[in-house]
N, C-alpha and C positions, 0 to 999 in steps of 0.2 A: 419868217413869212407867215402871215395869218391865213388860216383856212377859210375857204369860201363858205358862204352860208349853205350852198348845196352840198359841199363835202361834209359839213357838220350835220346836215339833215339825213344823210345816208344811214348812219348807225341808228337814228331814231326810227326811220322807216323799217329797218331790219328788225328792230325790237317790236314794232307794231305787228309785223308779220308773225314773229315768234309768239307774241301774246295771243294773236288770233288763232294760231295753230293749237296752242294749249287750251284756249277757251273752247274751241270746237271739239277737241278731243275729250273734254270732260263730259259731253253729252253721252258718248258711248260708254265711258267708265261708270257714270251715274246710272245709266239704264241697266248695265250689268250688275251693279251693286244692289239696286232695289229689286232685282230679281231674286236676290238672296236674303234680303232683310227688308222689313217694312219701311215705308217712307219716313216716318217720324223717328224711328230708332236710328236710321241712317243719319238724319239731320242732327239728332241729339249728339251722336258721336262726332260728327263733322264739326259742329259749332263748339262743343266742349273742348276738343283738341285745339281748335283755333284760339279759343279763349285762354287756355293754359299756356300755349306758346307765346301769346301776346303778353301775358303776365310774366312769364319767365324772362323774356328778352327786354321788355319795356316797362317793368314795374316802376322804375325810377321816374318815368314821365307820367305815370297814371295816378299816383297818390300824392296828396289827398285829392279826391275827385270833387270838383265844384258842383253845386246843385244844378246850375243851368246847363253845364256840360252833360251831367247825368241825364237830365230830362231830354235833351236833344239826342243823346246817344240811345236812350230807350226808344224814342220815336223812330230813329233810323234803324235800330235793331228789329223793331216790329215789322217795319216795311220790308227790310231785307229778308227777314224770316218768311214773310208772306211770299216774296218772290221765289225763294228757294223751295218753299213748301209746295206752291202751285206748280212750279216747274218739275220738281221731283215726282209729285203725284201724277202730273200729266204724262211724264215719261213712262209711267207704268201702262199707259193707255194709248200711246201714239209712238211713232218712230222717232229715233234720235234726230234724224234729218228734219222732220217736221218741227220738232221741239226747238232745234237750233234756229231754223229760219223764222219761226213765229216769235221766238224770244227776240230776234233781231228787229222786230217791229217796234221795240222800245225807241229806236232811233226816230221813227216816224211820229211817235206819240209825244216825245219830250217837248217839241215846240208848241204843240197844242195845249199841253198841261201848263207850260210856261205862260201862255197867253191867258188861260182861264184862271190860274192860281196867282201868278205873280204880276199879271197884267203887263207882261213884257212880250212884245211881238218879236219874232225871229227876223233876221235880215233876209231880204229877198234871195240872196245867194244860198242861205241856209234852207229856205223853203224849196228852192230848186233842188238841193241835195236831198231833202226829205221826199220830194216827189219822185226823184230818181230811185231812192231806196225803196219806196213803196211799190213802184212799178216793177223793180227788180225782184222784190220778194213775192209779188203777185205772180210774176212769170215763173219763178222758181217753185212756187207752190202749186203750179199746174194751171194758173190762170182761172181759178175758180171751178175747174172741171172736176176736181176730186171732192168727195163728200167729207165735210169736217166731222170729227168725232169728239167725244167727251174730253179725251186727252188734249186735243188741239185747243179746245175752249179753255181748259185749265191752264195751258201754257200761254194762251192769250192774256189771261188774268195776270200771269207772271210778268208778261211784257209790260202791262200797265203798272204793276208794282215796281218793276225796275225803273220805268220812266219817272215815277213819283220819287223813288229813292235818289235818282240822279238829280232831280230838282231840289230835294231836301239837302243833299250833300252839297250842292252848289250854294245853297243858302247858308248852311251851318259851317262849312269848312273854313271860310275866311274869318269866322268869329271865334273859333275854338281850336285848341291843339288837336291835330288830326288823330294822333295816337290815342288820346283820351277819348275822343269822340267815337272811334270805331271799336273800342274795347268795352 
């Protein structure tokens, strides 16, 4: 007997919840880490370890690296680094809660970047979701009643970089091997 589509969806929904939990938890962990070591030292260690693990486990899929994949990977890496750098730097100057919610604004920004850069308009249902996300984040951030600080602005730049990274990934992922692209 075949499983219903709803039954198949339940494990995926549970995985989304688990991923969201771990994503949210990292804000507290990173905030605590950057209290002990400066932002760029932390990022250097984090990205170096990630690179070494990718090489160790996936080197057979990475070499030889094609020039067009390398260029796309460099661009993605620069934008990803910018997002992590601004977020981590901002976490030094704002709360983990604010950083998480402001980073979440990338959901709101992606459709606008898509329209501006790719000339692709989001579906009306997606725009309704974006509007709901924006209103929810606005309410969670105090409805504009709290004063924004420098850390909040740095994390807002992070959200813009994350949105741009999502757009670039959507563009390059169908064209290149994902492992080669992200390493």
